[in-house]
Structures are given as C-alpha cells and as structure tokens.
N, C-alpha and C positions, 0 to 999 in steps of 0.2 A: 262726295257730298252734294256737289252741284247737280249731278245727274239725279241723285235721289230727291233733291228738293224739287226739281223740274217735274219728275214723274209724280211725286206726291201731289203737287199743285194741279197737274192735269188730270190724273186719274181719280184722286179723291174728290176733286171738284166736280167731275162728271158723275161719280157714283158715291155720294156722301154716306150712304147706308152700308157700304162695304167695309169690312175690316181691313187692316193694313199690317203686313209683316214684311219688313225690309232689313237687310243686313246693316243698313246705315241709319236706322231709326230705333230709338229706345223702345223696347217692347213693354207696353203697359198692361197687356193681357185683355184689353177691351175686345180684341178681335175674336176671342173665344165665344162671345155671345152673338156674333154675326153669322148669318146664313151663308154669305159669300165673302171671300177674303182675297185681296190682292197679295200675292207672294212675289217679292221683287228682289233681285240682285242687281244693283245699279251697274256694277262692273264685276263680272266673273272672270277670274284670271288676272288679278291685280298685278302680280309680278310681271306677267307678259306685257301688260299695259305700261308699266313703269319702265320697262326695257325698250319701249318703242316697237315691240313686235306686233303681229297681226292677229294672234290667236286668243283674243279676249272678246267677251260678249256682254250684251245686256240681256237679262233673263227675266221675263214677265209672265206671271200665271194668275189665273183666278181659280180658287178652290171653292167648291160648294159642298158643305157637309163632309169635308175630308177628302173629296175627289176633285182632281183638276179637270175643269171643263173647257178652258180656253188657255192658249199658251202662245208665246212668241219668244224666239231667241234670235237676236240680231248681232252679226259680226260686222260692224261698220267698215273696218279696214279691209275686209274681204267682200263687202257688198253682198252678204248672204243673209237672207231672212228665212228662218224656219218657223212655221206656224202650224197650228192645229186647233180644231174645235171638236168637242165631243160628238162623235157620230158623223163628222164631216171629213175625215181623212186628214192627212198631213201633207205639207208642201214645203218646197224650197224655192224661193223666188217665184211663187205661184205655180210651180210645176209639181205634180204629185210625186211623192217619194214612197219607197217601200223598203222594208228590211230585207236582208239577204236570205238565201235559202240554205245556208250552211247548216249541216247537221252533225258534223264530225269535229271533235275538239282538236284532233291532230291537224295542224296547218291553219286553224281558224285565226283570223286577224282580230287581235284583242287589244283594247286600250285599257291600260292600268298602270299605276305607279309601281315602282320597283318593290316596295315593301309587300305588295299583294302577292308576289311570287315566292315569299318565304315558305319553305316546306311545311312549317307548322300550320299554315292556313289550309292545307290540302289533306284529304283523307290518305292515310298511310304515308304522308310526306311526299306524295307523288305529284309533282307539278306537271300539268299537262303540256304537251309539246305544241304550244300555240305560237303564232308569229306576233311578237311583242311590239307595241307602239305606245306612244304617250302624247297627250296634249295637255297643256296646263289648265285649261278651262273645263270643268266638269260639264257645264252646259254644252260646250262644243263637242266633247266626247260623246255625249248622249245623242246629239244631232247627227254625228257621223255614223253611228250605228243605225239610226232611223233611216238614213238615206242609202244604206247598204254598202257604204264604202268600207265599213268594218263590220265584223260579225258579232262582236260582243264588247262590253266594257264592264268593269267592276271596280268598286271601291269598298274596302272591308272595314273602314273606320266609320264611326258615327258621322252622319252627313247632315249638314244644315239644309232645311227645307228650301231655302231660296236658291241653293245651288242646283237643285234637281227637279223642282216642281214642274217647271215648263217642259223640261226634257222628258219627264215621265209621260205626259200626254202625247207629245209629238211621237215618241217611240210607240206607244200603244196604238195610236191612230195609223202608224206606218206598218202595223202588223207585228211588231216585236213584242216581247214579253218582259215585264219588269217585276222585280220583287226586292225585298230586303235580303240580307245575306243568309237568313234562315228560311227563305222561301215564302215568307209572308207578304201580303199586299202592302204597297206603299200608301200610307194615309197621311194627310196633311192638316195643317192648323192644329197641331198638338200643343199642349201647354208648354212643354219644352220642345221647341221647333226643330227636332232632329228625327232622323230615321236610322235604323240599325244597318247601315251600309246599303249598297245598291248593286244588284246584278241585273244587267240588261243585255238581251241577246236576241238573235234571230229565233223565230218560234220553234224551229226544230233543234235548236242548240241550247236553249235556256235550261231545260231539265237536266241534261247531262252535265252541263257546267255547274249548276247548283248542287247536284248530288256529288260532285267531285270535291266540294268544299268541306272542310272539317266542321263547319258550323251546321251542316244539314242534320236535322233531327233523325235519330235512329228509329 
C-alpha cells in the first residue's frame, strides 16, 4: 500500500489527466474515459516479497487507447530495470535486449506454473517436451523472455492487466510475440481489467506454441 500511495502521488501528480488502474486502488471506472491510463502493480510476486526472496518486481505501464506505449519493470533486490517505449526498443539496465531465436518446441526453455502443463490444456493431450522453469512474478517471467534467457512463457488463467501490461510492451519491443491464449491481441484498460491468459514467445516459436494449445480456434 505504501508503494502504491507513493506511485499514485508521483505519477498522478505529474499527469493528472491520465486514468489510474492499480492492484491496490479501488477501481471506480473513471479510467475508461481517459485517453491514457497508468496500469500499476506496486509489488508483483507478493509471496516472494513476504518470504524475503529476490524475485519480485514493481510493474508500471502507460496504455493509450488499449495499447501499452511505455513500460518499466524494476526488480530492486536484483538491481534490474527492464524498460521500453513504443517504437524505441527494449532494454535491461540501459542495454538493448532481444528475444531468443528458438523455433522448436522440443527443448525450448519455458516459464509456466505447473497447472499449465495439465494435458487437458494441450491439443490431443500432448504436452510438448519443453524445459520447464518457474518464477513467482509474472512481470519477471515476461522480462526474462524479452531478454532471451527463456524462449517462452505462458499462463492460461484469466490474468489481471497490472501483472502483464508492462511486460507486454517490453516483449514486443524486444522482438517477441504476445497474445492471449486464443491467439488474440492483448488489449488493456478493459472494463473488467483482465485478459484471457497470456502466451509470449520468441517470434519463431509463438505460432507453434499457440497452435499446440487446446484453446486455439479450429
């Protein structure tokens, strides 16, 4: 709450005409009439934070008419700042980052929670032979794919916008591809601020990964 209050005072004070959507602020719906909206997760990976671990993040984004145009994800305990601007590329601590060139699902390095690998989520019940990893913060998972340390990440549950908005732009500016679990584009500042899961991957991998899911339209 303290982080949320500090960010609200600083950001809303600087841009009073912007809407505001934060996990820790009651949503009154006024943001829907704004051209630009701050989308904020004061602490993403709360359980990691509570345990004294390092894999939690601050996630900040600005969406304009549903599309994220500026973003930052900061992991203070790791001193890592991921950032991006629309058309300006993505960086980690001011150094440019790029998504991986992986094109084959077999052996791909994927970040996902255990329930994502349930056979019912995959066409024909066939879970691909990927190398499985996990991080508690969705924002951090998205950033790791953007910098090419991992080839893909997915979450198949309804996802809150504040968890993923910043990562969406950072990924796209790093050359990765993002979508919901049905292959549709991610859009933000929705009346109910959720999207239908997230699939993010290297440009040569996203299509084959998406088509492997049971949710892909026939």
